[in-house]
N, CA and C atoms of all chains as a GROMACS GRO file, in nm:
protein
  648
    1UNK      N    1  10.388  10.003   3.087
    1UNK     CA    2  10.479   9.947   3.187
    1UNK      C    3  10.459   9.797   3.201
    2UNK      N    4  10.567   9.724   3.186
    2UNK     CA    5  10.562   9.577   3.200
    2UNK      C    6  10.590   9.539   3.346
    3UNK      N    7  10.497   9.467   3.408
    3UNK     CA    8  10.517   9.420   3.545
    3UNK      C    9  10.564   9.275   3.539
    4UNK      N   10  10.674   9.244   3.609
    4UNK     CA   11  10.720   9.105   3.609
    4UNK      C   12  10.713   9.049   3.752
    5UNK      N   13  10.664   8.927   3.761
    5UNK     CA   14  10.647   8.862   3.892
    5UNK      C   15  10.720   8.728   3.891
    6UNK      N   16  10.808   8.705   3.991
    6UNK     CA   17  10.889   8.582   3.991
    6UNK      C   18  10.866   8.494   4.113
    7UNK      N   19  10.761   8.520   4.189
    7UNK     CA   20  10.735   8.435   4.307
    7UNK      C   21  10.598   8.370   4.299
    8UNK      N   22  10.588   8.251   4.358
    8UNK     CA   23  10.461   8.181   4.358
    8UNK      C   24  10.358   8.261   4.437
    9UNK      N   25  10.236   8.272   4.384
    9UNK     CA   26  10.131   8.343   4.459
    9UNK      C   27  10.087   8.266   4.583
   10UNK      N   28  10.136   8.140   4.597
   10UNK     CA   29  10.097   8.059   4.712
   10UNK      C   30  10.201   8.061   4.823
   11UNK      N   31  10.312   8.135   4.801
   11UNK     CA   32  10.411   8.152   4.908
   11UNK      C   33  10.441   8.300   4.934
   12UNK      N   34  10.406   8.385   4.841
   12UNK     CA   35  10.436   8.528   4.858
   12UNK      C   36  10.319   8.612   4.808
   13UNK      N   37  10.317   8.737   4.850
   13UNK     CA   38  10.204   8.824   4.815
   13UNK      C   39  10.226   8.907   4.690
   14UNK      N   40  10.340   8.886   4.621
   14UNK     CA   41  10.375   8.972   4.508
   14UNK      C   42  10.268   8.979   4.399
   15UNK      N   43  10.224   8.861   4.355
   15UNK     CA   44  10.132   8.860   4.242
   15UNK      C   45  10.000   8.925   4.280
   16UNK      N   46   9.952   8.894   4.401
   16UNK     CA   47   9.825   8.953   4.445
   16UNK      C   48   9.835   9.105   4.452
   17UNK      N   49   9.946   9.155   4.508
   17UNK     CA   50   9.958   9.302   4.518
   17UNK      C   51   9.980   9.362   4.380
   18UNK      N   52  10.048   9.288   4.293
   18UNK     CA   53  10.068   9.336   4.156
   18UNK      C   54   9.932   9.351   4.087
   19UNK      N   55   9.848   9.250   4.102
   19UNK     CA   56   9.715   9.255   4.038
   19UNK      C   57   9.633   9.371   4.091
   20UNK      N   58   9.660   9.405   4.217
   20UNK     CA   59   9.585   9.515   4.279
   20UNK      C   60   9.632   9.650   4.228
   21UNK      N   61   9.762   9.663   4.206
   21UNK     CA   62   9.817   9.795   4.171
   21UNK      C   63   9.836   9.816   4.022
   22UNK      N   64   9.836   9.711   3.945
   22UNK     CA   65   9.868   9.724   3.803
   22UNK      C   66   9.765   9.813   3.733
   23UNK      N   67   9.818   9.899   3.644
   23UNK     CA   68   9.726   9.985   3.570
   23UNK      C   69   9.667   9.906   3.453
   24UNK      N   70   9.547   9.944   3.415
   24UNK     CA   71   9.481   9.875   3.304
   24UNK      C   72   9.568   9.881   3.180
   25UNK      N   73   9.567   9.775   3.108
   25UNK     CA   74   9.642   9.763   2.982
   25UNK      C   75   9.792   9.738   2.999
   26UNK      N   76   9.842   9.746   3.123
   26UNK     CA   77   9.983   9.711   3.143
   26UNK      C   78   9.997   9.559   3.138
   27UNK      N   79  10.092   9.509   3.059
   27UNK     CA   80  10.111   9.364   3.056
   27UNK      C   81  10.182   9.313   3.181
   28UNK      N   82  10.154   9.188   3.215
   28UNK     CA   83  10.218   9.123   3.330
   28UNK      C   84  10.290   8.998   3.278
   29UNK      N   85  10.415   8.982   3.320
   29UNK     CA   86  10.488   8.860   3.281
   29UNK      C   87  10.519   8.778   3.406
   30UNK      N   88  10.480   8.652   3.402
   30UNK     CA   89  10.509   8.559   3.512
   30UNK      C   90  10.628   8.474   3.472
   31UNK      N   91  10.732   8.469   3.557
   31UNK     CA   92  10.847   8.384   3.528
   31UNK      C   93  10.899   8.326   3.661
   32UNK      N   94  10.997   8.236   3.652
   32UNK     CA   95  11.043   8.160   3.769
   32UNK      C   96  10.921   8.103   3.842
   33UNK      N   97  10.918   8.108   3.978
   33UNK     CA   98  10.804   8.050   4.050
   33UNK      C   99  10.674   8.128   4.026
   34UNK      N  100  10.686   8.245   3.967
   34UNK     CA  101  10.567   8.324   3.935
   34UNK      C  102  10.473   8.252   3.840
   35UNK      N  103  10.527   8.157   3.762
   35UNK     CA  104  10.442   8.086   3.664
   35UNK      C  105  10.333   8.003   3.732
   36UNK      N  106  10.349   7.975   3.862
   36UNK     CA  107  10.241   7.902   3.931
   36UNK      C  108  10.111   7.983   3.928
   37UNK      N  109  10.123   8.113   3.912
   37UNK     CA  110  10.005   8.198   3.900
   37UNK      C  111   9.928   8.176   3.771
   38UNK      N  112   9.994   8.112   3.674
   38UNK     CA  113   9.930   8.088   3.544
   38UNK      C  114   9.860   7.952   3.540
   39UNK      N  115   9.878   7.874   3.646
   39UNK     CA  116   9.824   7.737   3.649
   39UNK      C  117   9.671   7.739   3.658
   40UNK      N  118   9.610   7.655   3.576
   40UNK     CA  119   9.463   7.647   3.576
   40UNK      C  120   9.414   7.568   3.697
   41UNK      N  121   9.295   7.603   3.745
   41UNK     CA  122   9.231   7.525   3.851
   41UNK      C  123   9.274   7.560   3.991
   42UNK      N  124   9.344   7.671   4.012
   42UNK     CA  125   9.384   7.710   4.148
   42UNK      C  126   9.287   7.814   4.204
   43UNK      N  127   9.305   7.845   4.332
   43UNK     CA  128   9.219   7.944   4.398
   43UNK      C  129   9.235   8.082   4.337
   44UNK      N  130   9.348   8.101   4.268
   44UNK     CA  131   9.375   8.234   4.212
   44UNK      C  132   9.312   8.253   4.074
   45UNK      N  133   9.266   8.144   4.014
   45UNK     CA  134   9.217   8.152   3.875
   45UNK      C  135   9.110   8.260   3.851
   46UNK      N  136   9.008   8.272   3.940
   46UNK     CA  137   8.907   8.376   3.914
   46UNK      C  138   8.967   8.516   3.905
   47UNK      N  139   9.064   8.545   3.994
   47UNK     CA  140   9.127   8.677   3.994
   47UNK      C  141   9.211   8.699   3.868
   48UNK      N  142   9.279   8.595   3.825
   48UNK     CA  143   9.358   8.605   3.702
   48UNK      C  144   9.267   8.629   3.583
   49UNK      N  145   9.155   8.560   3.581
   49UNK     CA  146   9.060   8.575   3.470
   49UNK      C  147   9.004   8.717   3.466
   50UNK      N  148   8.982   8.772   3.584
   50UNK     CA  149   8.933   8.910   3.593
   50UNK      C  150   9.038   9.005   3.535
   51UNK      N  151   9.164   8.981   3.570
   51UNK     CA  152   9.274   9.064   3.520
   51UNK      C  153   9.287   9.053   3.368
   52UNK      N  154   9.262   8.933   3.318
   52UNK     CA  155   9.276   8.910   3.173
   52UNK      C  156   9.176   8.991   3.091
   53UNK      N  157   9.072   9.040   3.156
   53UNK     CA  158   8.974   9.124   3.084
   53UNK      C  159   9.034   9.260   3.048
   54UNK      N  160   9.131   9.304   3.128
   54UNK     CA  161   9.187   9.438   3.107
   54UNK      C  162   9.336   9.438   3.075
   55UNK      N  163   9.404   9.328   3.105
   55UNK     CA  164   9.551   9.324   3.087
   55UNK      C  165   9.593   9.197   3.015
   56UNK      N  166   9.700   9.211   2.939
   56UNK     CA  167   9.758   9.090   2.880
   56UNK      C  168   9.848   9.026   2.985
   57UNK      N  169   9.839   8.895   2.997
   57UNK     CA  170   9.924   8.822   3.093
   57UNK      C  171  10.006   8.719   3.016
   58UNK      N  172  10.135   8.718   3.043
   58UNK     CA  173  10.227   8.625   2.977
   58UNK      C  174  10.292   8.535   3.082
   59UNK      N  175  10.331   8.415   3.040
   59UNK     CA  176  10.407   8.327   3.129
   59UNK      C  177  10.522   8.268   3.050
   60UNK      N  178  10.637   8.255   3.116
   60UNK     CA  179  10.758   8.206   3.049
   60UNK      C  180  10.750   8.053   3.032
   61UNK      N  181  10.753   8.012   2.906
   61UNK     CA  182  10.733   7.870   2.872
   61UNK      C  183  10.837   7.779   2.939
   62UNK      N  184  10.964   7.820   2.937
   62UNK     CA  185  11.070   7.738   2.995
   62UNK      C  186  11.045   7.710   3.143
   63UNK      N  187  10.998   7.813   3.216
   63UNK     CA  188  10.978   7.796   3.360
   63UNK      C  189  10.853   7.712   3.389
   64UNK      N  190  10.752   7.721   3.303
   64UNK     CA  191  10.634   7.634   3.317
   64UNK      C  192  10.676   7.489   3.298
   65UNK      N  193  10.756   7.467   3.194
   65UNK     CA  194  10.800   7.332   3.160
   65UNK      C  195  10.886   7.274   3.274
   66UNK      N  196  10.974   7.356   3.328
   66UNK     CA  197  11.062   7.310   3.435
   66UNK      C  198  10.984   7.266   3.559
   67UNK      N  199  10.864   7.323   3.574
   67UNK     CA  200  10.782   7.291   3.692
   67UNK      C  201  10.668   7.194   3.659
   68UNK      N  202  10.663   7.148   3.537
   68UNK     CA  203  10.560   7.052   3.498
   68UNK      C  204  10.420   7.109   3.495
   69UNK      N  205  10.410   7.240   3.477
   69UNK     CA  206  10.277   7.302   3.468
   69UNK      C  207  10.233   7.299   3.321
   70UNK      N  208  10.140   7.211   3.291
   70UNK     CA  209  10.096   7.194   3.152
   70UNK      C  210   9.966   7.269   3.125
   71UNK      N  211   9.879   7.274   3.226
   71UNK     CA  212   9.749   7.341   3.205
   71UNK      C  213   9.753   7.484   3.256
   72UNK      N  214   9.748   7.577   3.161
   72UNK     CA  215   9.750   7.717   3.203
   72UNK      C  216   9.611   7.778   3.179
   73UNK      N  217   9.585   7.886   3.250
   73UNK     CA  218   9.456   7.954   3.241
   73UNK      C  219   9.438   8.007   3.099
   74UNK      N  220   9.320   7.986   3.046
   74UNK     CA  221   9.292   8.029   2.910
   74UNK      C  222   9.310   8.181   2.897
   75UNK      N  223   9.378   8.222   2.794
   75UNK     CA  224   9.398   8.366   2.771
   75UNK      C  225   9.538   8.410   2.808
   76UNK      N  226   9.607   8.331   2.891
   76UNK     CA  227   9.746   8.364   2.925
   76UNK      C  228   9.835   8.319   2.810
   77UNK      N  229   9.918   8.411   2.763
   77UNK     CA  230  10.002   8.380   2.648
   77UNK      C  231  10.140   8.330   2.693
   78UNK      N  232  10.188   8.226   2.628
   78UNK     CA  233  10.318   8.171   2.663
   78UNK      C  234  10.427   8.234   2.575
   79UNK      N  235  10.538   8.272   2.638
   79UNK     CA  236  10.650   8.328   2.563
   79UNK      C  237  10.779   8.256   2.602
   80UNK      N  238  10.877   8.260   2.514
   80UNK     CA  239  11.010   8.208   2.549
   80UNK      C  240  11.098   8.328   2.587
   81UNK      N  241  11.228   8.303   2.610
   81UNK     CA  242  11.315   8.415   2.651
   81UNK      C  243  11.321   8.525   2.545
   82UNK      N  244  11.314   8.486   2.418
   82UNK     CA  245  11.314   8.587   2.311
   82UNK      C  246  11.190   8.676   2.324
   83UNK      N  247  11.078   8.613   2.362
   83UNK     CA  248  10.954   8.690   2.383
   83UNK      C  249  10.965   8.780   2.504
   84UNK      N  250  11.035   8.733   2.607
   84UNK     CA  251  11.064   8.811   2.728
   84UNK      C  252  11.141   8.937   2.687
   85UNK      N  253  11.244   8.918   2.605
   85UNK     CA  254  11.326   9.031   2.558
   85UNK      C  255  11.239   9.130   2.479
   86UNK      N  256  11.154   9.078   2.392
   86UNK     CA  257  11.066   9.165   2.312
   86UNK      C  258  10.976   9.249   2.402
   87UNK      N  259  10.921   9.187   2.506
   87UNK     CA  260  10.832   9.258   2.598
   87UNK      C  261  10.906   9.371   2.669
   88UNK      N  262  11.030   9.343   2.710
   88UNK     CA  263  11.109   9.445   2.779
   88UNK      C  264  11.149   9.558   2.682
   89UNK      N  265  11.174   9.521   2.557
   89UNK     CA  266  11.209   9.622   2.458
   89UNK      C  267  11.089   9.713   2.428
   90UNK      N  268  10.972   9.652   2.434
   90UNK     CA  269  10.848   9.723   2.399
   90UNK      C  270  10.800   9.815   2.511
   91UNK      N  271  10.824   9.774   2.636
   91UNK     CA  272  10.773   9.849   2.751
   91UNK      C  273  10.884   9.880   2.850
   92UNK      N  274  10.863   9.986   2.929
   92UNK     CA  275  10.948  10.003   3.046
   92UNK      C  276  10.915   9.891   3.143
   93UNK      N  277  11.014   9.853   3.224
   93UNK     CA  278  10.992   9.736   3.308
   93UNK      C  279  10.985   9.773   3.456
   94UNK      N  280  10.890   9.714   3.525
   94UNK     CA  281  10.877   9.732   3.670
   94UNK      C  282  10.883   9.594   3.734
   95UNK      N  283  11.002   9.549   3.779
   95UNK     CA  284  11.011   9.416   3.839
   95UNK      C  285  10.940   9.415   3.975
   96UNK      N  286  10.832   9.340   3.984
   96UNK     CA  287  10.754   9.334   4.108
   96UNK      C  288  10.814   9.226   4.197
   97UNK      N  289  10.942   9.247   4.236
   97UNK     CA  290  11.017   9.144   4.309
   97UNK      C  291  10.982   9.150   4.457
   98UNK      N  292  11.843   9.817   2.097
   98UNK     CA  293  11.817   9.875   2.229
   98UNK      C  294  11.927   9.834   2.327
   99UNK      N  295  11.956   9.924   2.423
   99UNK     CA  296  12.061   9.893   2.522
   99UNK      C  297  11.997   9.844   2.651
  100UNK      N  298  12.037   9.724   2.693
  100UNK     CA  299  11.987   9.668   2.818
  100UNK      C  300  12.095   9.674   2.926
  101UNK      N  301  12.054   9.705   3.046
  101UNK     CA  302  12.142   9.690   3.162
  101UNK      C  303  12.084   9.576   3.245
  102UNK      N  304  12.170   9.495   3.304
  102UNK     CA  305  12.121   9.382   3.383
  102UNK      C  306  12.177   9.390   3.524
  103UNK      N  307  12.088   9.379   3.621
  103UNK     CA  308  12.125   9.382   3.763
  103UNK      C  309  12.094   9.246   3.825
  104UNK      N  310  12.197   9.184   3.883
  104UNK     CA  311  12.180   9.052   3.945
  104UNK      C  312  12.203   9.063   4.095
  105UNK      N  313  12.104   9.027   4.172
  105UNK     CA  314  12.110   9.050   4.317
  105UNK      C  315  12.111   8.923   4.400
  106UNK      N  316  12.114   8.807   4.334
  106UNK     CA  317  12.117   8.684   4.413
  106UNK      C  318  12.223   8.587   4.365
  107UNK      N  319  12.265   8.501   4.455
  107UNK     CA  320  12.377   8.412   4.431
  107UNK      C  321  12.342   8.293   4.342
  108UNK      N  322  12.444   8.214   4.308
  108UNK     CA  323  12.424   8.099   4.220
  108UNK      C  324  12.369   7.977   4.294
  109UNK      N  325  12.302   7.891   4.222
  109UNK     CA  326  12.256   7.759   4.269
  109UNK      C  327  12.145   7.761   4.375
  110UNK      N  328  12.130   7.871   4.447
  110UNK     CA  329  12.025   7.879   4.549
  110UNK      C  330  11.894   7.927   4.488
  111UNK      N  331  11.903   8.030   4.410
  111UNK     CA  332  11.785   8.092   4.350
  111UNK      C  333  11.807   8.099   4.199
  112UNK      N  334  11.698   8.115   4.126
  112UNK     CA  335  11.706   8.108   3.980
  112UNK      C  336  11.755   8.238   3.915
  113UNK      N  337  11.771   8.345   3.994
  113UNK     CA  338  11.798   8.478   3.937
  113UNK      C  339  11.912   8.479   3.836
  114UNK      N  340  12.025   8.418   3.873
  114UNK     CA  341  12.142   8.422   3.785
  114UNK      C  342  12.116   8.345   3.655
  115UNK      N  343  12.042   8.234   3.666
  115UNK     CA  344  12.008   8.155   3.547
  115UNK      C  345  11.914   8.233   3.456
  116UNK      N  346  11.812   8.293   3.516
  116UNK     CA  347  11.717   8.372   3.436
  116UNK      C  348  11.789   8.485   3.365
  117UNK      N  349  11.876   8.554   3.440
  117UNK     CA  350  11.951   8.667   3.383
  117UNK      C  351  12.038   8.620   3.266
  118UNK      N  352  12.100   8.503   3.284
  118UNK     CA  353  12.188   8.450   3.179
  118UNK      C  354  12.109   8.419   3.052
  119UNK      N  355  11.996   8.353   3.067
  119UNK     CA  356  11.914   8.320   2.949
  119UNK      C  357  11.858   8.445   2.884
  120UNK      N  358  11.818   8.542   2.967
  120UNK     CA  359  11.767   8.668   2.914
  120UNK      C  360  11.877   8.740   2.834
  121UNK      N  361  11.996   8.746   2.892
  121UNK     CA  362  12.108   8.817   2.826
  121UNK      C  363  12.143   8.750   2.693
  122UNK      N  364  12.142   8.617   2.692
  122UNK     CA  365  12.171   8.545   2.567
  122UNK      C  366  12.066   8.574   2.461
  123UNK      N  367  11.939   8.572   2.503
  123UNK     CA  368  11.830   8.598   2.408
  123UNK      C  369  11.839   8.741   2.354
  124UNK      N  370  11.878   8.835   2.442
  124UNK     CA  371  11.889   8.975   2.400
  124UNK      C  372  12.000   8.991   2.296
  125UNK      N  373  12.115   8.928   2.321
  125UNK     CA  374  12.227   8.935   2.227
  125UNK      C  375  12.189   8.869   2.094
  126UNK      N  376  12.120   8.754   2.104
  126UNK     CA  377  12.078   8.682   1.983
  126UNK      C  378  11.985   8.766   1.898
  127UNK      N  379  11.910   8.855   1.962
  127UNK     CA  380  11.817   8.941   1.889
  127UNK      C  381  11.884   9.069   1.840
  128UNK      N  382  12.013   9.083   1.865
  128UNK     CA  383  12.086   9.199   1.814
  128UNK      C  384  12.085   9.319   1.907
  129UNK      N  385  12.036   9.301   2.030
  129UNK     CA  386  12.038   9.411   2.127
  129UNK      C  387  12.178   9.422   2.188
  130UNK      N  388  12.202   9.538   2.248
  130UNK     CA  389  12.331   9.559   2.314
  130UNK      C  390  12.313   9.545   2.465
  131UNK      N  391  12.408   9.478   2.532
  131UNK     CA  392  12.406   9.475   2.678
  131UNK      C  393  12.507   9.580   2.725
  132UNK      N  394  12.455   9.689   2.781
  132UNK     CA  395  12.542   9.800   2.821
  132UNK      C  396  12.625   9.764   2.943
  133UNK      N  397  12.582   9.665   3.019
  133UNK     CA  398  12.658   9.623   3.136
  133UNK      C  399  12.578   9.527   3.222
  134UNK      N  400  12.651   9.448   3.300
  134UNK     CA  401  12.587   9.359   3.396
  134UNK      C  402  12.644   9.394   3.532
  135UNK      N  403  12.558   9.426   3.627
  135UNK     CA  404  12.604   9.466   3.759
  135UNK      C  405  12.568   9.357   3.860
  136UNK      N  406  12.668   9.307   3.931
  136UNK     CA  407  12.648   9.205   4.033
  136UNK      C  408  12.648   9.272   4.170
  137UNK      N  409  12.536   9.256   4.240
  137UNK     CA  410  12.517   9.329   4.366
  137UNK      C  411  12.471   9.233   4.476
  138UNK      N  412  12.491   9.270   4.600
  138UNK     CA  413  12.455   9.185   4.714
  138UNK      C  414  12.508   9.042   4.694
  139UNK      N  415  12.424   8.940   4.722
  139UNK     CA  416  12.471   8.802   4.705
  139UNK      C  417  12.502   8.770   4.558
  140UNK      N  418  12.460   8.856   4.469
  140UNK     CA  419  12.488   8.836   4.326
  140UNK      C  420  12.636   8.832   4.296
  141UNK      N  421  12.719   8.892   4.384
  141UNK     CA  422  12.864   8.891   4.360
  141UNK      C  423  12.920   8.749   4.364
  142UNK      N  424  12.849   8.658   4.434
  142UNK     CA  425  12.897   8.519   4.442
  142UNK      C  426  12.896   8.448   4.307
  143UNK      N  427  12.829   8.507   4.209
  143UNK     CA  428  12.831   8.451   4.074
  143UNK      C  429  12.964   8.474   4.003
  144UNK      N  430  13.051   8.554   4.065
  144UNK     CA  431  13.173   8.593   3.994
  144UNK      C  432  13.300   8.536   4.058
  145UNK      N  433  13.286   8.436   4.143
  145UNK     CA  434  13.406   8.375   4.200
  145UNK      C  435  13.460   8.267   4.106
  146UNK      N  436  13.591   8.270   4.086
  146UNK     CA  437  13.654   8.170   4.000
  146UNK      C  438  13.681   8.041   4.077
  147UNK      N  439  13.651   8.041   4.208
  147UNK     CA  440  13.685   7.925   4.292
  147UNK      C  441  13.579   7.816   4.290
  148UNK      N  442  13.462   7.844   4.233
  148UNK     CA  443  13.358   7.740   4.237
  148UNK      C  444  13.393   7.623   4.144
  149UNK      N  445  13.368   7.503   4.191
  149UNK     CA  446  13.391   7.384   4.108
  149UNK      C  447  13.268   7.292   4.116
  150UNK      N  448  13.162   7.325   4.046
  150UNK     CA  449  13.042   7.242   4.050
  150UNK      C  450  13.065   7.107   3.981
  151UNK      N  451  12.982   7.007   4.008
  151UNK     CA  452  12.996   6.878   3.940
  151UNK      C  453  12.993   6.898   3.787
  152UNK      N  454  13.061   6.806   3.717
  152UNK     CA  455  13.076   6.824   3.572
  152UNK      C  456  12.945   6.822   3.496
  153UNK      N  457  12.845   6.752   3.551
  153UNK     CA  458  12.718   6.744   3.477
  153UNK      C  459  12.625   6.861   3.509
  154UNK      N  460  12.674   6.956   3.588
  154UNK     CA  461  12.592   7.074   3.619
  154UNK      C  462  12.652   7.195   3.547
  155UNK      N  463  12.572   7.297   3.530
  155UNK     CA  464  12.621   7.421   3.469
  155UNK      C  465  12.724   7.486   3.560
  156UNK      N  466  12.826   7.546   3.500
  156UNK     CA  467  12.927   7.617   3.577
  156UNK      C  468  12.893   7.765   3.566
  157UNK      N  469  12.823   7.813   3.668
  157UNK     CA  470  12.763   7.946   3.658
  157UNK      C  471  12.866   8.058   3.640
  158UNK      N  472  12.974   8.057   3.718
  158UNK     CA  473  13.068   8.170   3.705
  158UNK      C  474  13.148   8.162   3.575
  159UNK      N  475  13.181   8.040   3.532
  159UNK     CA  476  13.255   8.024   3.405
  159UNK      C  477  13.167   8.067   3.288
  160UNK      N  478  13.039   8.032   3.300
  160UNK     CA  479  12.943   8.066   3.195
  160UNK      C  480  12.933   8.218   3.179
  161UNK      N  481  12.928   8.290   3.292
  161UNK     CA  482  12.925   8.436   3.286
  161UNK      C  483  13.055   8.491   3.228
  162UNK      N  484  13.166   8.433   3.273
  162UNK     CA  485  13.296   8.480   3.227
  162UNK      C  486  13.307   8.465   3.075
  163UNK      N  487  13.272   8.348   3.024
  163UNK     CA  488  13.278   8.323   2.879
  163UNK      C  489  13.185   8.418   2.804
  164UNK      N  490  13.064   8.435   2.858
  164UNK     CA  491  12.964   8.517   2.790
  164UNK      C  492  13.007   8.664   2.778
  165UNK      N  493  13.055   8.722   2.888
  165UNK     CA  494  13.090   8.864   2.884
  165UNK      C  495  13.216   8.888   2.799
  166UNK      N  496  13.309   8.790   2.802
  166UNK     CA  497  13.430   8.808   2.720
  166UNK      C  498  13.400   8.793   2.572
  167UNK      N  499  13.317   8.695   2.541
  167UNK     CA  500  13.283   8.669   2.401
  167UNK      C  501  13.210   8.788   2.339
  168UNK      N  502  13.123   8.852   2.419
  168UNK     CA  503  13.041   8.960   2.365
  168UNK      C  504  13.091   9.100   2.403
  169UNK      N  505  13.207   9.105   2.468
  169UNK     CA  506  13.264   9.235   2.505
  169UNK      C  507  13.175   9.316   2.597
  170UNK      N  508  13.116   9.249   2.696
  170UNK     CA  509  13.022   9.316   2.787
  170UNK      C  510  13.093   9.353   2.917
  171UNK      N  511  13.062   9.473   2.965
  171UNK     CA  512  13.119   9.521   3.090
  171UNK      C  513  13.048   9.451   3.207
  172UNK      N  514  13.123   9.373   3.284
  172UNK     CA  515  13.066   9.304   3.400
  172UNK      C  516  13.123   9.367   3.526
  173UNK      N  517  13.038   9.428   3.605
  173UNK     CA  518  13.083   9.506   3.720
  173UNK      C  519  13.038   9.437   3.850
  174UNK      N  520  13.131   9.424   3.943
  174UNK     CA  521  13.103   9.360   4.070
  174UNK      C  522  13.112   9.465   4.180
  175UNK      N  523  13.008   9.478   4.258
  175UNK     CA  524  13.004   9.580   4.364
  175UNK      C  525  13.114   9.554   4.467
  176UNK      N  526  13.198   9.655   4.492
  176UNK     CA  527  13.313   9.635   4.580
  176UNK      C  528  13.272   9.609   4.724
  177UNK      N  529  13.172   9.680   4.775
  177UNK     CA  530  13.133   9.664   4.916
  177UNK      C  531  13.073   9.524   4.938
  178UNK      N  532  12.990   9.480   4.843
  178UNK     CA  533  12.930   9.346   4.852
  178UNK      C  534  13.036   9.239   4.836
  179UNK      N  535  13.134   9.264   4.748
  179UNK     CA  536  13.241   9.167   4.722
  179UNK      C  537  13.332   9.150   4.844
  180UNK      N  538  13.369   9.262   4.906
  180UNK     CA  539  13.457   9.256   5.023
  180UNK      C  540  13.393   9.176   5.136
  181UNK      N  541  13.264   9.196   5.155
  181UNK     CA  542  13.193   9.122   5.260
  181UNK      C  543  13.196   8.972   5.235
  182UNK      N  544  13.200   8.934   5.108
  182UNK     CA  545  13.186   8.792   5.073
  182UNK      C  546  13.317   8.728   5.026
  183UNK      N  547  13.427   8.798   5.048
  183UNK     CA  548  13.558   8.740   5.017
  183UNK      C  549  13.590   8.731   4.869
  184UNK      N  550  13.526   8.816   4.789
  184UNK     CA  551  13.559   8.818   4.646
  184UNK      C  552  13.657   8.932   4.623
  185UNK      N  553  13.775   8.898   4.572
  185UNK     CA  554  13.877   8.998   4.544
  185UNK      C  555  13.928   8.976   4.402
  186UNK      N  556  14.019   9.062   4.358
  186UNK     CA  557  14.076   9.045   4.224
  186UNK      C  558  14.145   8.909   4.209
  187UNK      N  559  14.187   8.850   4.324
  187UNK     CA  560  14.259   8.723   4.321
  187UNK      C  561  14.168   8.606   4.281
  188UNK      N  562  14.039   8.616   4.312
  188UNK     CA  563  13.949   8.504   4.278
  188UNK      C  564  13.829   8.548   4.193
  189UNK      N  565  13.849   8.656   4.121
  189UNK     CA  566  13.743   8.709   4.035
  189UNK      C  567  13.753   8.644   3.895
  190UNK      N  568  13.638   8.612   3.838
  190UNK     CA  569  13.639   8.553   3.702
  190UNK      C  570  13.697   8.652   3.601
  191UNK      N  571  13.754   8.598   3.495
  191UNK     CA  572  13.807   8.683   3.386
  191UNK      C  573  13.690   8.755   3.318
  192UNK      N  574  13.713   8.880   3.284
  192UNK     CA  575  13.610   8.955   3.212
  192UNK      C  576  13.527   9.044   3.304
  193UNK      N  577  13.541   9.022   3.437
  193UNK     CA  578  13.468   9.106   3.532
  193UNK      C  579  13.564   9.203   3.600
  194UNK      N  580  13.509   9.309   3.655
  194UNK     CA  581  13.592   9.404   3.730
  194UNK      C  582  13.517   9.447   3.855
  195UNK      N  583  13.594   9.478   3.959
  195UNK     CA  584  13.534   9.523   4.085
  195UNK      C  585  13.530   9.675   4.085
  196UNK      N  586  13.413   9.729   4.113
  196UNK     CA  587  13.400   9.875   4.114
  196UNK      C  588  13.287   9.916   4.208
  197UNK      N  589  13.256  10.044   4.210
  197UNK     CA  590  13.161  10.096   4.308
  197UNK      C  591  13.017  10.100   4.259
  198UNK      N  592  12.929  10.128   4.354
  198UNK     CA  593  12.786  10.133   4.327
  198UNK      C  594  12.750  10.244   4.228
  199UNK      N  595  12.838  10.345   4.220
  199UNK     CA  596  12.815  10.453   4.124
  199UNK      C  597  12.802  10.400   3.982
  200UNK      N  598  12.871  10.287   3.958
  200UNK     CA  599  12.865  10.226   3.824
  200UNK      C  600  12.725  10.175   3.790
  201UNK      N  601  12.649  10.140   3.895
  201UNK     CA  602  12.511  10.096   3.872
  201UNK      C  603  12.426  10.216   3.826
  202UNK      N  604  12.453  10.331   3.887
  202UNK     CA  605  12.383  10.452   3.845
  202UNK      C  606  12.417  10.484   3.700
  203UNK      N  607  12.547  10.474   3.670
  203UNK     CA  608  12.593  10.499   3.532
  203UNK      C  609  12.521  10.406   3.434
  204UNK      N  610  12.511  10.279   3.475
  204UNK     CA  611  12.447  10.179   3.390
  204UNK      C  612  12.300  10.214   3.368
  205UNK      N  613  12.236  10.257   3.477
  205UNK     CA  614  12.094  10.297   3.468
  205UNK      C  615  12.074  10.413   3.372
  206UNK      N  616  12.172  10.504   3.369
  206UNK     CA  617  12.164  10.620   3.280
  206UNK      C  618  12.191  10.578   3.136
  207UNK      N  619  12.292  10.493   3.119
  207UNK     CA  620  12.337  10.451   2.986
  207UNK      C  621  12.236  10.361   2.915
  208UNK      N  622  12.172  10.273   2.992
  208UNK     CA  623  12.084  10.172   2.931
  208UNK      C  624  11.943  10.227   2.909
  209UNK      N  625  11.878  10.174   2.806
  209UNK     CA  626  11.737  10.209   2.783
  209UNK      C  627  11.648  10.138   2.884
  210UNK      N  628  11.690  10.019   2.924
  210UNK     CA  629  11.613   9.940   3.022
  210UNK      C  630  11.711   9.879   3.122
  211UNK      N  631  11.675   9.886   3.249
  211UNK     CA  632  11.754   9.817   3.350
  211UNK      C  633  11.668   9.702   3.403
  212UNK      N  634  11.713   9.581   3.378
  212UNK     CA  635  11.633   9.464   3.414
  212UNK      C  636  11.693   9.398   3.539
  213UNK      N  637  11.612   9.387   3.643
  213UNK     CA  638  11.659   9.334   3.772
  213UNK      C  639  11.623   9.187   3.787
  214UNK      N  640  11.721   9.107   3.828
  214UNK     CA  641  11.695   8.966   3.859
  214UNK      C  642  11.738   8.941   4.002
  215UNK      N  643  11.645   8.895   4.085
  215UNK     CA  644  11.677   8.869   4.225
  215UNK      C  645  11.561   8.797   4.292
  216UNK      N  646  11.582   8.767   4.419
  216UNK     CA  647  11.476   8.697   4.491
  216UNK      C  648  11.389   8.798   4.565
   0.00000   0.00000   0.00000
């Protein structure tokens, strides 16, 4: 199951609750304001790193670029919209909106 | 693979419609089929032909209209949400149709994946 998060973890609780409920090995995709969760050096980084031990985490490159986020947490994979489509084709999707 | 797309937020305020548009384009480019696009709640505002954004900005409703017509995609606008927001056949973009929520269920059944974009 692919979990997608589109809100900043610093304004909404989506990403935090997603990290709490996500099953091991389920990939997580951060897009729109959700990409702020991929930013390196934030208070959320330790939790993201913990998640990366058991889950693959992706962030949408276009949305990172639009927000000027250049430094992402090591281990988070960047995808474009084509990669987004591939992830949805590969997994059932659970939009954590 | 058959994708269904659900759009629940309006244009220019939130990114949902833009994300959905880029996703749909990428899906078509990869050879996937879009079984339908359902506009629900404030998402119906993406289908008004009356919007006239500045020329240097994207024209969201025209972009959807061109996309669904070019690719022969069924674009469905929720009637209850449309009536509340003053969207009727008189100001609906070409290529879209107004219908009931049952069509969303149909889309969910028909598509392999239903992808939701909203706030």
